[in-house]
C-alpha positions as CSV (number, residue, x, y, z in Angstrom):
1,X,-27.4,122.9,-45.6
2,X,-27.3,119.4,-47.1
3,X,-23.7,119.7,-49.7
4,X,-23.3,123.3,-48.9
5,X,-25.9,123.8,-51.4
6,X,-28.6,126.8,-50.3
7,X,-32.1,126.2,-52.4
8,X,-32.7,129.3,-54.8
9,X,-35.7,129.4,-55.9
10,X,-34.9,131.4,-59.2
11,X,-32.9,128.2,-60.2
12,X,-34.5,126.4,-62.8
13,X,-33.3,123.0,-62.7
14,X,-33.3,122.1,-58.9
15,X,-32.3,118.5,-59.7
16,X,-28.6,118.5,-60.8
17,X,-28.3,116.3,-64.2
18,X,-31.9,115.8,-65.1
19,X,-34.0,118.2,-66.8
20,X,-37.1,117.2,-66.1
21,X,-38.6,118.3,-63.3
22,X,-38.1,122.5,-62.8
23,X,-38.8,125.3,-60.4
24,X,-41.9,126.9,-62.6
25,X,-41.3,130.4,-61.4
26,X,-37.9,131.4,-63.6
27,X,-39.2,130.2,-66.2
28,X,-42.7,132.1,-66.5
29,X,-42.4,134.7,-69.5
30,X,-46.9,135.2,-68.8
31,X,-47.6,138.5,-67.5
32,X,-50.9,136.2,-66.6
33,X,-49.4,133.6,-64.2
34,X,-48.0,134.5,-61.5
35,X,-46.3,131.2,-59.6
36,X,-44.3,131.6,-55.9
37,X,-41.0,130.0,-54.9
38,X,-40.6,126.6,-55.3
39,X,-43.5,124.9,-56.9
40,X,-42.7,122.4,-59.2
41,X,-43.3,120.7,-62.6
42,X,-42.2,117.1,-63.8
43,X,-41.6,118.7,-67.3
44,X,-38.8,120.7,-68.8
45,X,-42.1,123.4,-70.2
46,X,-44.7,124.7,-67.8
47,X,-46.9,127.8,-69.9
48,X,-47.4,124.7,-72.6
49,X,-49.5,122.7,-70.2
50,X,-51.9,126.1,-69.4
51,X,-54.1,126.0,-72.3
52,X,-57.1,128.6,-74.0
53,X,-55.2,131.1,-72.0
54,X,-55.8,134.1,-73.9
55,X,-55.3,137.5,-73.4
56,X,-58.3,139.3,-74.3
57,X,-60.0,137.8,-71.3
58,X,-57.7,138.9,-69.0
59,X,-58.1,136.4,-66.5
60,X,-54.9,134.7,-64.4
61,X,-53.4,131.8,-63.7
62,X,-51.9,131.9,-59.9
63,X,-50.1,129.2,-57.8
64,X,-49.1,129.6,-54.8
65,X,-45.4,128.2,-53.5
66,X,-44.0,124.8,-52.9
67,X,-46.6,123.0,-55.3
68,X,-45.9,119.6,-56.8
69,X,-47.3,119.3,-60.7
70,X,-46.9,115.9,-62.3
71,X,-46.6,115.3,-65.1
72,X,-49.8,115.5,-68.1
73,X,-51.4,118.1,-65.7
74,X,-53.4,120.3,-67.8
75,X,-54.9,124.0,-67.0
76,X,-57.7,125.1,-68.6
77,X,-58.0,128.7,-68.8
78,X,-61.7,130.9,-69.6
79,X,-60.2,131.5,-73.5
80,X,-62.2,127.4,-74.0
81,X,-65.1,128.5,-73.2
82,X,-67.6,129.0,-75.8
83,X,-70.9,130.7,-75.9
84,X,-73.8,129.2,-74.1
85,X,-76.4,131.1,-74.3
86,X,-77.3,131.2,-78.0
87,X,-78.7,129.0,-80.0
88,X,-75.3,127.7,-81.4
89,X,-72.0,127.2,-80.0
90,X,-69.5,127.3,-82.8
91,X,-67.0,130.5,-82.4
92,X,-67.2,132.2,-85.6
93,X,-66.0,135.2,-84.6
94,X,-62.2,133.5,-83.9
95,X,-62.6,131.1,-87.7
96,X,-61.3,133.9,-90.7
97,X,-64.3,134.5,-93.5
98,X,-67.2,134.2,-91.0
99,X,-69.3,137.6,-90.5
100,X,-69.2,137.9,-86.6
101,X,-67.8,140.5,-84.1
102,X,-66.6,138.8,-81.0
103,X,-69.9,138.4,-78.4
104,X,-70.0,140.8,-75.0
105,X,-67.5,139.0,-72.3
106,X,-70.8,139.2,-70.3
107,X,-72.5,136.6,-73.1
108,X,-69.2,134.2,-71.8
109,X,-69.2,132.2,-69.2
110,X,-66.0,133.4,-68.1
111,X,-65.5,132.0,-64.3
112,X,-62.1,134.0,-63.5
113,X,-59.1,133.4,-61.8
114,X,-57.8,130.0,-61.1
115,X,-56.0,130.0,-58.5
116,X,-54.2,126.9,-56.5
117,X,-52.9,127.7,-53.2
118,X,-49.0,126.7,-51.3
119,X,-48.1,122.4,-50.7
120,X,-50.6,121.6,-53.2
121,X,-50.1,117.6,-54.8
122,X,-52.0,118.0,-58.1
123,X,-51.3,114.0,-59.2
124,X,-50.5,113.2,-63.0
125,X,-53.0,113.9,-65.9
126,X,-55.2,115.9,-63.5
127,X,-57.4,118.8,-65.8
128,X,-58.3,121.9,-63.2
129,X,-60.7,123.7,-65.7
130,X,-61.3,127.6,-65.4
131,X,-62.1,129.8,-62.8
132,X,-61.2,126.2,-60.3
133,X,-59.6,127.6,-56.1
134,X,-57.6,125.0,-54.7
135,X,-56.8,125.4,-51.0
136,X,-53.4,125.0,-49.5
137,X,-52.0,121.3,-48.9
138,X,-54.8,120.1,-51.2
139,X,-54.0,116.9,-53.0
140,X,-55.7,116.6,-56.2
141,X,-55.4,112.7,-57.5
142,X,-54.1,111.6,-60.4
143,X,-56.5,111.5,-64.1
144,X,-58.7,114.3,-61.9
145,X,-60.7,116.6,-63.6
146,X,-61.2,119.5,-61.2
147,X,-64.5,122.3,-62.3
148,X,-65.3,122.6,-58.3
149,X,-63.6,124.7,-55.4
150,X,-61.1,122.2,-53.1
151,X,-60.5,123.2,-49.7
152,X,-57.2,123.1,-47.5
153,X,-56.0,120.1,-46.8
154,X,-58.8,118.3,-49.1
155,X,-58.1,115.1,-51.2
156,X,-60.5,114.9,-54.3
157,X,-60.1,112.6,-57.2
158,X,-61.9,111.4,-60.4
159,X,-64.1,113.0,-63.2
160,X,-65.5,114.5,-61.7
161,X,-63.5,115.8,-59.0
162,X,-64.6,114.6,-55.8
163,X,-63.9,114.7,-51.9
164,X,-62.2,111.7,-50.7
165,X,-61.7,113.2,-47.5
166,X,-59.9,115.8,-45.0
167,X,-56.7,114.6,-44.4
168,X,-56.4,116.4,-41.1
169,X,-59.2,117.5,-38.1
170,X,-60.0,121.2,-38.4
171,X,-58.0,122.3,-35.4
172,X,-54.9,120.7,-37.4
173,X,-55.3,122.4,-40.8
174,X,-56.5,125.8,-38.6
175,X,-52.7,125.4,-37.2
176,X,-51.4,124.7,-40.2
177,X,-53.2,127.3,-42.2
178,X,-51.9,129.9,-39.3
179,X,-48.8,128.8,-39.1
180,X,-48.4,129.9,-43.2
181,X,-44.6,127.6,-43.2
182,X,-44.0,128.4,-46.3
183,X,-44.0,132.1,-46.0
184,X,-40.8,131.6,-43.7
185,X,-37.5,132.6,-44.9
186,X,-36.0,129.5,-46.7
187,X,-33.3,129.0,-42.8
188,X,-36.7,128.7,-40.9
189,X,-38.1,126.3,-42.9
190,X,-34.9,123.9,-43.5
191,X,-35.4,123.8,-39.6
192,X,-39.1,122.1,-39.8
193,X,-38.5,120.0,-42.3
194,X,-38.7,117.4,-38.9
195,X,-42.2,118.7,-38.6
196,X,-43.2,119.1,-41.9
197,X,-42.5,115.3,-42.5
198,X,-43.5,113.8,-39.6
199,X,-45.8,111.4,-39.3
200,X,-46.4,111.2,-35.4
201,X,-49.3,114.3,-35.9
202,X,-49.6,115.1,-31.7
203,X,-46.4,115.7,-32.1
204,X,-46.9,118.0,-35.2
205,X,-49.5,119.8,-33.2
206,X,-47.7,120.6,-30.5
207,X,-45.4,122.0,-32.2
208,X,-47.4,124.1,-33.9
209,X,-49.0,125.0,-31.4
210,X,-45.9,125.9,-29.6
211,X,-44.7,127.9,-31.6
212,X,-48.0,130.9,-32.9
């Protein structure tokens, strides 16, 4: 391990002396936010980036391992949605003094859990809307607004986010999804770094096939 320091997923600040990048998992208080080891955000507080996340909706934000989340990213949860099958969308029931009971859950446009895969890079100021599923290895461009699911190892950009291209061919994507490097031990991942950071994709392909 470099400088004799072992990677620790339970350490809040992974860069010595710098508090504007944190491993997310050890900072979470909300039981409906689940984050895997070594996923980080370029900020000192993650939960402030999860908005409209109200307990009564029961929706979860689930983020895998080794995700890289830039500054200004927002995860908009289902509590942001208003009733759309009535004449008015105004949420009278949330505000003092109005005679309205909360609508039935079936009358709200709830989209379910938001699920981010492993090794996903989300660019600065991107917005992830409720119920979106983003696959392993995807890249979300800066300032993108993601309202639809994103396939693994796919780059999306824009508002609304649209597919720019796949990162790799289908064979290599399949190998990566079968290999699941993020589930290996710290020691094994450390030994895999020369492969994981290699730009010679043919070599990577051969190495993955040999190890599967």
